[in-house]
N, C-alpha and C positions, 0 to 999 in steps of 0.2 A: 683684210680688216678683221680685227677681233672685237667681239662684243662681249660685254660682261653684264650679267644681271644680278641684282641683289634683291633678295626677298626679305622684306621687313614685316614682321608680325606686330600687330598692336594688341596689347594686353590691358584689359580693364579689370580693376580690382573691385570686387563686390564685398561689402561689409554685411555679413549675414547675421550680425548681432541684432536680435529682436527685442522688442519691449515686452518681455514675457515675465512680468512679475508674478509671484506666487498667487494662486487663486484658491477659493474655497469651494468644495463640492458638498452639496446637500442632497439627501434623499429622505423623504418623509411622506407618509400616506395616512394622514389623520382620518379617523372615522371607522377603522376596522378593529381597534382595540379599546380598552377602557381607560387608556392614557394616550397621550400624543408622544410619539417617539421620533427623535431626530438622529440621523446618521450624518455627522459632520466630519469631513476629513480635509487636510491640506493637500494641495497639488503643487509640486515644484517642477521647474524646468530641468531637463536633463542636460542642457547645453550651456545656457547663458546666464544662469543665476549663480553667482559665486557664493552666496550665503543662503542659508535656509532659516528664516526667522521661526522662532518657536510659536506654535499654534496655541493661542490662549483666547478662545472665542468669548466675546460678549454678545449675549443673545437677548433680543427683544421680541417677544412673542405676544401677539394680541388676538383676542377672540371677540368679535363684535365691538371692537374699539377699546376693550378692557385688557390691560396687561396681565398675563398669566406667567408666574415664575417658572423657570426652566433650570434644572440641576443636572449635573453629570452623574451617571450611574456608577460612580467610583466604588470599587470593591463590591459591586452588586448591592449597594446600600439601598437602592430604591426598588428595583425589581430584578430578581435573580434570573428570570428567563431571558433578559436582554444583556448584550455585552456590556462590560464595564466602561467602555469608551463611548457609549452612546449618551444622548441627552434626553431627559424625560420631563414633560409637563404633566402634572397630575390633574388632568382635565379629560372628562369623557365627552366627546363631541356628539352633537345632535344635528339632525337634518336642518339645513338653512344657516348654520354657523358660517360666518365670514372670518377667515383667518389670514394673518400676515406674519411674516418673520423677517427680521433684519439681523445679520450677523457681521461683526467686525472683529478684527484682530490686527495688532500692530504689524506692519510689513506686508499685509494682504489687502487686496481690494475688498471693500465691503460688498455684501450680497443682500438681495431682498427678493421676496417671492410672496405671492398671494394665491389663495384657493378658497373653495367653499365646500361644504359637506352636502352631497346630493341627497335627494329624496329616496326613501326606501324603494325596493323592487316593487313594480306595480302589482295590482291584484292579478292572480294567475290561475290557470288550470294545469294540473300536473298529471301526466300519464306515463305508464311504464309497461311495456309489452315486448314480446318477441316478434321478430320479423325474419322471414326467410328471404335471403338475397342470394340468388344463384344456387349454389350447393351448400351454403352455409347459413346457420341461424344466428341472429344477433339479438341481444337484449338492448333495447333502446329506451332512453329517458327523454320525454318531451315536456317542455314548459311553454305554454301559450299565454300571451299577455298583450295588452294594448299599450303602445308606446305613446308618450306625451309629445305632441308636436312642438311644444315650446321649449324642449330641452335637447341638449346634445350629449346624451349619455352613452356609455358603453355598459353592456350587461354581461355579468359573469355567472358561471355555474360550476359548482364543485361538489364532489361527493365526500362526505365525512363518514368513514367506515370505522366502527368501534368494536373492539373485541374485549369481552370480559372472560378471563381465564380462571377456572377453579382448579387448584392443585390438590392432590390427595392429602397433603398435610394441613389443609385448611386455608392455605394462603390464596389470596386473590390478586389478580393483576389486570389493570386496564391499559390497553394500548389502542392507538388509533392511527389511521393514515388518511390523508386528504389527497384526492387525485381527480383528474379529469380524464375520462375515457376518450379514446380516439373518436373524432367526429365522423359521422357518416359522409362518405364522399358523394358529391352532387351527382356523379354519373350513375349512381344507383337509382336516383330519381324516387326515393322513398322518404326523404327527410327535407322539409321545406326550409332549409338553412342556406345562408349565402356564403360566398367564398371569402367574405371578410372575417369569418370566424378564425381566431387564432388560439393556440394553447400557450399560455405564458407561465413562467415560474414565479410565483408570488406567495410568500409565506405569511402575509398579514401586515408586516411592517417594512419589508424590503424585498427587492428582486433577488431571487436565489434559486438554487437547484432543488429546493425542498419539496414544494407542493405545486402541482399544476392546476390552473384555472382555465376553463374554456370561456372565451370572450367574443362578443359580437358588438360591433359599432352600429348605431342606429342610422348611419348615413343613408342607407338605401331602403329603410322602412320607416323613416321618421313619420310619426303620427298615425301609423297603421298597426293592425294586429300582426303579431309575429310569433312563430313557433320556432324555438331553438331546441336542438337535440344533440345528443351524444350517446355513444354506446357505453355500456357499463362492463368493465372487466371483472373477471372473477378474482376475489381476494386470494392471495398466495400464488397467483399465476399472472405473470406480467404479459398478458395477452387478452385479446377480445374473444369472448365466447358466449354461448347461450347458457352457460352454467349460472343458474339463478341464485346468486348470493345476496340479492338486494333486499329481500324481506328478512324479518327477524327469524333466526334459525339457531338450532343447537346441534352440536356434533362433538365427537370424541377425537382427540388428537394424541399421537404418540410423542414422547419426549426422548431426546437423544443426548448422549454425552459428546465430548469433543471428538471422539473416534467414530461417531455416528452409530453407536450401539443403542438399542432401545433400553431405556432405564425406567420407564414408567408411562403413565397416561394422564391426560387432563381433560376436563370438560370445558367447552368453549360456547359462549353465547355471543352471537354476532348480530349487529343491527346497523342501520344506515339512516342518514338524513341528508338533506341538501343544504348547502350554503349558497345563498343567492346574493349577487353583488350589483350595485349601481356605481359607476365610476365616472369621474369628470373627463372632459375631452382631453385635458393635458395628460391624464393617466394613460389613456389609450395611445396617444402619440408617443409618449415616452416608452411604454411597454412594447409597442410595435417596433420601435427602433432597437430596443435591447434584444428582443427576440430575433429580429432580422440579423443583427450582428452575431448573435450566438449561432444561428443556423448557418451563417456564411463565414464561419471561423477559418475556412480554408482560403480566404481571400489572399493572404500573403504568399500562399503557394501557387497562386495564379489559377485557381480552379473555381473561384466564385467571385461575383461582383462585389464592390464595396457598397456600403449602405449609408443612409443619412443619419444624422444625429438630431436629437431634440432636447431642449431644455427650456423651462420657464423661469429659471433662476437668473435674475438680472445681476450682472457683474461676476457671475461664476458659472458653475455647471451643476446639472442634476435636475431634480424635480421636486415640487411641493404640490401634491395632488390629492384631492379629497376622494375617499372611497367609503361607501356604506355597505355593510353586510348584515344579513339576518339568517338565522337558522330555522328550518322547518321543524315540524314534529318528527319523531322517529317514523320511518316509513313502513307501513304495513299494508296488506291488501285492503283493509278498511280505509286507511288514509287515502290510498289511490282512488278508491271508489267514491269517497266523499269529496274529492278535489278535482274530479274529471269535469 
């Protein structure tokens, strides 16, 4: 007796076409500049959108219920230090401002977002001293303050290093760099900082690779006194050391040509100050997500875990988050002595 068997396979057809209409991405951090700057960009599907509508945004921006005009920085007509494709509202925020934005463009889902401008950095004491840790000496900057129990802020600290160069022909040049030194590791047990401190790249109006800011969320010290700290690196050396370049000083520097031959000398005056930030909760969540993604860029190679995303923009992506910053006086030994 012969038996025959027939294998029949069942195939289901899946339609993977998604409802992925174009969306708008917004990034804006009002409160850190003397105008409000918006980075607005369209995002199109790479698979299922056959057409790409032209992005021509209509923007409604309000401060405390009053509409403030927004214009595109075309041909750098408004502010030359910002890209020509950004949008600018000629308004200088103050603490307590309540802001909202709504953006629409034909073919895109409209977006909206809200934020407020936080209060200035609390009254503080500032100290700067050298510490010996193991076999190495570190220069460490300390800022002590009382956190407000009624707020959910993130606090940031950044060094503003400025150089005034005098050339032999009478020419002067001012250059500066903003940076955050490496934070003291907790296992050294010399700096009362928490593990929630992060270093993020933030140049004042967007996330970037330009300037680092050391940040601490008040989640674990809400309503209590806190000392935040970071080491100070020596200028011209991308490392941490006890080389004390933090106070005002003067020195002579050699000038080189393209072939590194000495062609002259110049005199340099160097000074520093602090930039202190208070940031809204949405800023911290967004920046933490961005920094986590940047640190785990090897995810697609299978060597790092994926990370979460965050956005407070309804209908789109990105962030609209208030940030307030203030500059201290130039730091001298007298400044430190008077602020301890």
